[in-house]
C-alpha positions as CSV (number, residue, x, y, z in Angstrom):
1,M,-1.9,24.3,-2.8
2,K,-5.2,24.9,-4.5
3,R,-3.4,26.7,-7.3
4,E,-1.1,23.7,-7.8
5,L,-4.0,21.3,-7.9
6,T,-5.9,23.5,-10.4
7,A,-2.8,23.6,-12.6
8,L,-2.5,19.8,-12.4
9,I,-6.2,19.3,-13.4
10,G,-5.6,21.6,-16.4
11,L,-2.6,19.6,-17.4
12,T,-4.5,16.4,-17.3
13,V,-7.2,17.8,-19.5
14,I,-4.7,19.4,-22.0
15,A,-2.8,16.1,-22.2
16,G,-5.8,14.7,-24.1
17,V,-6.7,11.7,-22.0
18,A,-8.9,9.2,-24.0
19,S,-12.6,9.6,-23.6
20,V,-14.1,8.4,-20.4
21,S,-17.0,6.9,-22.5
22,A,-15.0,3.7,-23.0
23,Q,-16.9,0.5,-22.1
24,D,-16.8,-0.1,-18.4
25,Q,-14.6,-2.9,-17.2
26,D,-15.6,-5.7,-14.8
27,P,-15.9,-4.0,-11.4
28,T,-15.0,-7.2,-9.5
29,P,-11.7,-6.6,-7.9
30,P,-8.9,-9.1,-8.8
31,A,-8.4,-11.4,-5.9
32,W,-4.6,-11.4,-6.4
33,A,-4.5,-7.6,-5.6
34,Y,-7.0,-7.7,-2.7
35,P,-6.0,-10.5,-0.3
36,T,-8.6,-11.3,2.3
37,N,-8.0,-13.4,5.4
38,P,-9.7,-16.8,5.4
39,P,-12.7,-17.1,7.7
40,A,-11.8,-18.0,11.3
41,L,-12.0,-21.7,12.0
42,A,-15.2,-22.8,13.5
43,G,-15.1,-24.1,17.1
44,G,-14.9,-22.9,20.6
45,G,-18.0,-22.9,22.8
46,A,-17.9,-23.9,26.5
47,Q,-14.7,-25.9,26.0
48,A,-12.8,-23.1,24.4
49,T,-9.8,-21.7,26.3
50,T,-7.6,-18.7,25.7
51,P,-4.0,-19.8,25.1
52,A,-1.4,-18.4,27.5
53,P,0.6,-15.5,26.1
54,D,3.7,-16.6,24.2
55,T,6.6,-15.1,26.2
56,T,9.4,-16.6,24.0
57,P,12.0,-14.0,23.3
58,L,12.3,-13.6,19.5
59,H,15.3,-12.3,17.6
60,L,16.2,-10.8,14.2
61,P,19.6,-10.6,12.5
62,G,21.6,-7.4,12.9
63,T,20.0,-6.3,16.2
64,N,20.4,-7.2,19.9
65,L,16.8,-6.4,20.7
66,T,14.3,-9.1,21.6
67,F,10.5,-9.0,21.6
68,T,7.8,-11.5,22.3
69,R,5.1,-12.2,19.7
70,A,2.6,-10.4,21.9
71,Q,4.8,-7.3,21.9
72,I,5.3,-7.4,18.2
73,R,1.5,-7.5,17.7
74,N,0.7,-4.9,20.3
75,G,-1.5,-2.3,18.7
76,F,-0.7,0.3,21.3
77,G,3.1,-0.1,21.5
78,P,4.4,-2.5,18.8
79,S,8.0,-3.5,18.6
80,D,10.6,-1.2,17.2
81,W,13.3,-3.5,16.0
82,R,15.4,-0.8,14.1
83,P,15.2,2.5,16.0
84,E,18.2,3.7,14.0
85,T,16.2,3.7,10.8
86,H,13.8,6.6,11.8
87,P,13.5,9.7,13.9
88,K,11.9,9.7,17.3
89,M,8.3,8.7,16.9
90,P,5.5,10.9,18.2
91,E,3.0,9.3,20.6
92,V,0.3,8.7,18.0
93,V,2.8,6.8,15.8
94,A,4.5,4.9,18.6
95,N,1.6,4.0,20.8
96,G,-1.6,5.4,19.4
97,R,-4.4,6.3,21.7
98,Q,-6.5,3.7,23.4
99,P,-9.1,2.4,22.8
100,D,-9.7,3.5,19.2
101,V,-6.5,4.7,17.6
102,R,-3.9,2.0,17.1
103,A,-0.3,3.0,16.7
104,C,0.6,3.9,13.1
105,A,3.8,2.0,13.6
106,L,2.0,-1.4,13.9
107,C,1.0,-1.6,10.2
108,H,3.2,1.0,8.5
109,Y,6.2,0.2,10.6
110,P,8.1,2.9,12.6
111,N,10.1,3.7,9.4
112,G,7.0,4.0,7.3
113,Q,7.9,1.3,4.8
114,G,4.7,-0.6,5.3
115,R,3.8,-3.9,3.7
116,P,1.9,-4.6,0.4
117,E,-1.4,-4.9,2.2
118,N,-1.2,-1.4,3.5
119,G,0.2,1.9,2.4
120,P,4.0,2.7,2.3
121,V,3.8,6.2,3.9
122,A,7.4,7.3,4.3
123,G,8.3,10.2,2.2
124,L,4.7,11.1,1.2
125,P,3.8,14.8,1.3
126,A,2.2,15.7,4.6
127,A,-0.7,17.4,2.9
128,Y,-1.4,14.3,0.9
129,I,-1.4,12.1,4.0
130,I,-3.8,14.4,5.8
131,Q,-6.1,14.5,2.8
132,Q,-6.2,10.7,2.7
133,L,-7.0,10.4,6.4
134,K,-9.8,12.9,5.9
135,D,-11.1,10.9,2.9
136,F,-11.1,7.7,5.0
137,K,-12.9,9.5,7.8
138,S,-15.6,10.9,5.5
139,G,-16.1,7.7,3.6
140,A,-14.8,9.1,0.3
141,R,-12.0,6.6,0.3
142,K,-12.6,2.9,0.9
143,S,-11.6,-0.4,-0.8
144,S,-13.2,-2.0,-3.8
145,E,-13.1,-5.2,-1.7
146,P,-14.9,-4.5,1.6
147,R,-13.6,-7.8,3.1
148,M,-10.0,-6.6,2.9
149,G,-9.0,-5.8,6.5
150,P,-6.4,-3.0,6.3
151,P,-8.5,-0.5,4.3
152,A,-11.5,-1.1,6.5
153,A,-9.2,-0.6,9.6
154,M,-8.0,2.7,8.2
155,V,-11.6,3.9,7.9
156,R,-12.2,3.1,11.6
157,L,-8.9,4.6,12.7
158,A,-9.4,7.8,10.7
159,Q,-12.9,8.3,12.1
160,A,-11.4,8.2,15.6
161,M,-8.3,10.4,15.0
162,T,-8.3,14.1,15.9
163,P,-7.0,16.7,13.4
164,E,-4.0,17.2,15.6
165,E,-3.2,13.4,15.5
166,M,-3.6,13.5,11.7
167,A,-1.2,16.4,11.3
168,T,1.3,14.9,13.7
169,S,1.5,11.5,12.1
170,A,1.6,13.1,8.6
171,A,4.5,15.4,9.5
172,Y,6.4,12.5,11.0
173,F,6.2,10.2,7.9
174,A,6.8,13.1,5.5
175,S,10.0,14.0,7.3
176,F,12.2,11.2,6.0
177,P,12.5,9.3,2.6
178,Y,11.1,6.0,1.6
179,Q,13.7,3.3,0.9
180,K,14.0,0.8,-1.9
181,W,11.7,-2.0,-0.8
182,I,10.4,-4.0,-3.8
183,R,12.3,-6.1,-6.3
184,V,10.3,-6.7,-9.5
185,V,11.1,-9.9,-11.4
186,E,9.6,-11.0,-14.8
187,T,8.9,-14.8,-14.8
188,T,6.5,-17.4,-16.0
189,T,6.5,-19.5,-12.8
190,V,5.9,-18.4,-9.3
191,P,5.5,-19.9,-5.8
192,K,2.1,-21.0,-4.9
193,T,0.7,-18.7,-2.2
194,R,-1.7,-18.4,0.7
195,V,-3.0,-15.5,2.7
196,A,-1.6,-14.9,6.1
197,G,-2.2,-11.6,7.9
198,S,-3.9,-10.0,4.9
199,M,-0.8,-10.7,2.9
200,W,0.3,-13.3,0.3
201,V,3.1,-15.5,1.5
202,P,4.7,-18.5,-0.3
203,A,3.3,-21.9,0.1
204,E,4.5,-25.3,-1.1
205,G,5.1,-25.8,-4.8
206,T,5.0,-23.6,-7.9
207,E,2.5,-22.6,-10.5
208,P,2.2,-20.5,-13.7
209,I,1.9,-16.8,-13.0
210,G,-0.9,-16.2,-15.5
211,S,-2.0,-12.5,-15.7
212,R,-1.3,-11.2,-12.2
213,I,1.3,-9.8,-9.9
214,V,2.5,-12.2,-7.1
215,E,4.0,-10.1,-4.4
216,V,5.5,-11.9,-1.4
217,P,8.1,-11.4,1.3
218,E,11.8,-11.9,0.5
219,D,12.1,-13.6,3.9
220,T,8.7,-14.8,5.2
221,A,10.1,-15.5,8.7
222,R,11.5,-12.0,9.1
223,T,8.4,-10.4,7.7
224,A,6.2,-12.4,10.2
225,L,8.2,-10.7,12.9
226,R,7.6,-7.3,11.3
227,D,11.3,-6.6,10.4
228,P,11.2,-3.1,8.9
229,I,14.3,-3.7,6.7
230,S,13.2,-7.0,5.1
231,G,11.5,-6.2,1.8
232,F,9.4,-7.9,-0.9
233,V,9.6,-9.4,-4.4
234,A,6.9,-8.8,-7.0
235,Y,6.8,-11.4,-9.7
236,V,5.2,-10.2,-13.0
237,P,4.6,-11.9,-16.4
238,P,7.2,-11.5,-19.1
239,G,6.8,-8.3,-21.1
240,T,5.0,-6.4,-18.3
241,L,7.7,-3.9,-17.6
242,A,8.1,-2.9,-21.3
243,R,4.3,-2.4,-21.6
244,G,4.3,-0.5,-18.3
245,E,7.1,1.8,-19.5
246,S,5.2,2.7,-22.6
247,L,2.1,3.5,-20.7
248,V,4.0,5.5,-18.0
249,M,6.2,7.5,-20.4
250,T,3.8,8.2,-23.3
251,G,0.3,7.1,-22.2
252,A,0.4,4.7,-25.2
253,G,-2.8,6.3,-26.6
254,K,-4.8,5.2,-23.6
255,T,-3.9,7.5,-20.8
256,T,-1.8,10.5,-19.7
257,A,1.9,10.1,-19.2
258,C,2.4,9.6,-15.5
259,G,5.2,12.1,-15.3
260,I,2.9,15.1,-15.9
261,C,1.6,14.8,-12.4
262,H,3.9,12.5,-10.5
263,G,7.2,13.9,-11.9
264,N,9.4,12.5,-14.7
265,D,11.1,10.2,-12.2
266,L,7.8,9.3,-10.5
267,R,9.0,10.7,-7.3
268,G,6.2,13.1,-6.8
269,L,5.5,16.7,-7.7
270,G,4.2,19.2,-5.1
271,P,1.3,17.6,-3.2
272,V,1.0,14.8,-5.8
273,P,2.5,11.6,-4.2
274,P,5.6,9.7,-5.3
275,I,4.8,6.3,-6.8
276,A,8.3,5.1,-7.7
277,G,9.4,1.9,-5.8
278,R,6.0,1.5,-4.0
279,A,4.4,-1.9,-3.6
280,A,3.1,-3.1,-7.0
281,S,-0.1,-4.7,-5.6
282,Y,-0.8,-1.5,-3.6
283,L,-0.5,0.6,-6.7
284,M,-2.7,-1.8,-8.6
285,R,-5.4,-1.4,-5.9
286,Q,-5.3,2.3,-6.1
287,L,-5.7,2.4,-9.9
288,F,-8.6,-0.1,-9.6
289,D,-10.2,1.9,-6.8
290,F,-10.0,5.1,-8.7
291,K,-11.5,3.5,-11.8
292,H,-14.5,2.0,-10.0
293,G,-15.2,4.9,-7.6
294,A,-13.9,3.5,-4.3
295,R,-11.5,6.4,-4.1
296,A,-13.6,9.5,-4.6
297,G,-11.9,12.1,-2.4
298,A,-11.0,15.7,-3.0
299,W,-8.1,14.9,-5.3
300,S,-9.5,11.9,-7.0
301,P,-10.7,13.8,-10.2
302,L,-7.0,14.1,-11.1
303,M,-7.0,10.3,-11.6
304,K,-10.5,9.5,-12.7
305,S,-10.0,10.3,-16.4
306,V,-6.5,8.9,-16.3
307,V,-7.7,5.4,-15.5
308,A,-11.0,5.5,-17.4
309,N,-9.7,3.5,-20.5
310,L,-7.2,1.3,-18.7
311,D,-8.0,-2.4,-18.4
312,E,-6.6,-4.6,-15.7
313,N,-3.5,-5.6,-17.7
314,D,-2.7,-2.0,-18.3
315,M,-3.1,-1.2,-14.6
316,M,-1.0,-4.2,-13.7
317,A,1.8,-3.1,-16.1
318,L,1.7,0.5,-14.8
319,A,1.9,-0.7,-11.2
320,A,4.8,-3.1,-11.9
321,Y,6.8,-0.5,-13.8
322,A,6.4,2.1,-11.1
323,A,7.3,-0.4,-8.4
324,A,10.5,-1.3,-10.3
325,Q,11.8,2.3,-10.2
326,A,14.2,3.7,-7.7
327,P,12.2,5.7,-5.0
């Protein structure tokens, strides 16, 4: 593995990435890529009461299973609506380990598809997953937006995980492929959005897209119940995909062609992860985090020079084009 990484570093240098001395871009993370939950409503005090658990049985199309909202949100045994979509889960994935290690399946889903606010982990190389957990644990990987909940939660979880739990969860998610999950659409007008559960969801009305990616559930109600086969749509400004294709395929004089390290089809190469078909806003965050030093783990030098001369519109175009490709 060390030989592969050394070779990849050499390829990055040989590819002639533009000088890292370019003027630094604004280190403020774009709010559209880093959703943060609104502050909890004020109130409570002596009159506050805890509502009774909601025991209403909930349903999803295509399955006879039912779960309550409490079961769906249970961090130590979340709902598994579609057991036919994944192998048997190991304990750390299905139930975690109380009190500090929540089940991986809660956020990443039992089939590893995840949601835009966290990482889609199905089909990633096991060695890559383990390294990211180690980087979270050491503090080498964090978020450029410290208020964003999921990355902060990963730091806490990784700090509590044992090496065996890391290896077990990594082997599980690496054992089956990631499925098509994101639909990318170029448009000038998008739904207005609000943040719910660290994720953008449609609100009433529409507005101009401006210069951003708007990534929302295809079916908000199903996503709220954590349906692992109900995906997302990423709206992007017109012309974004053509610009992204140029950057991905040739570097457009600003960066290295992505295929050198991630494979010509962007489906990964050795321990380097696949990026085809992954959430556009997630990919944008990773590019921004590499550029501004929030991701500084063992493999981060492979990306540091690649993103050095990219501005936010470049990164947005790269992320959108990669998300639009078949995984």
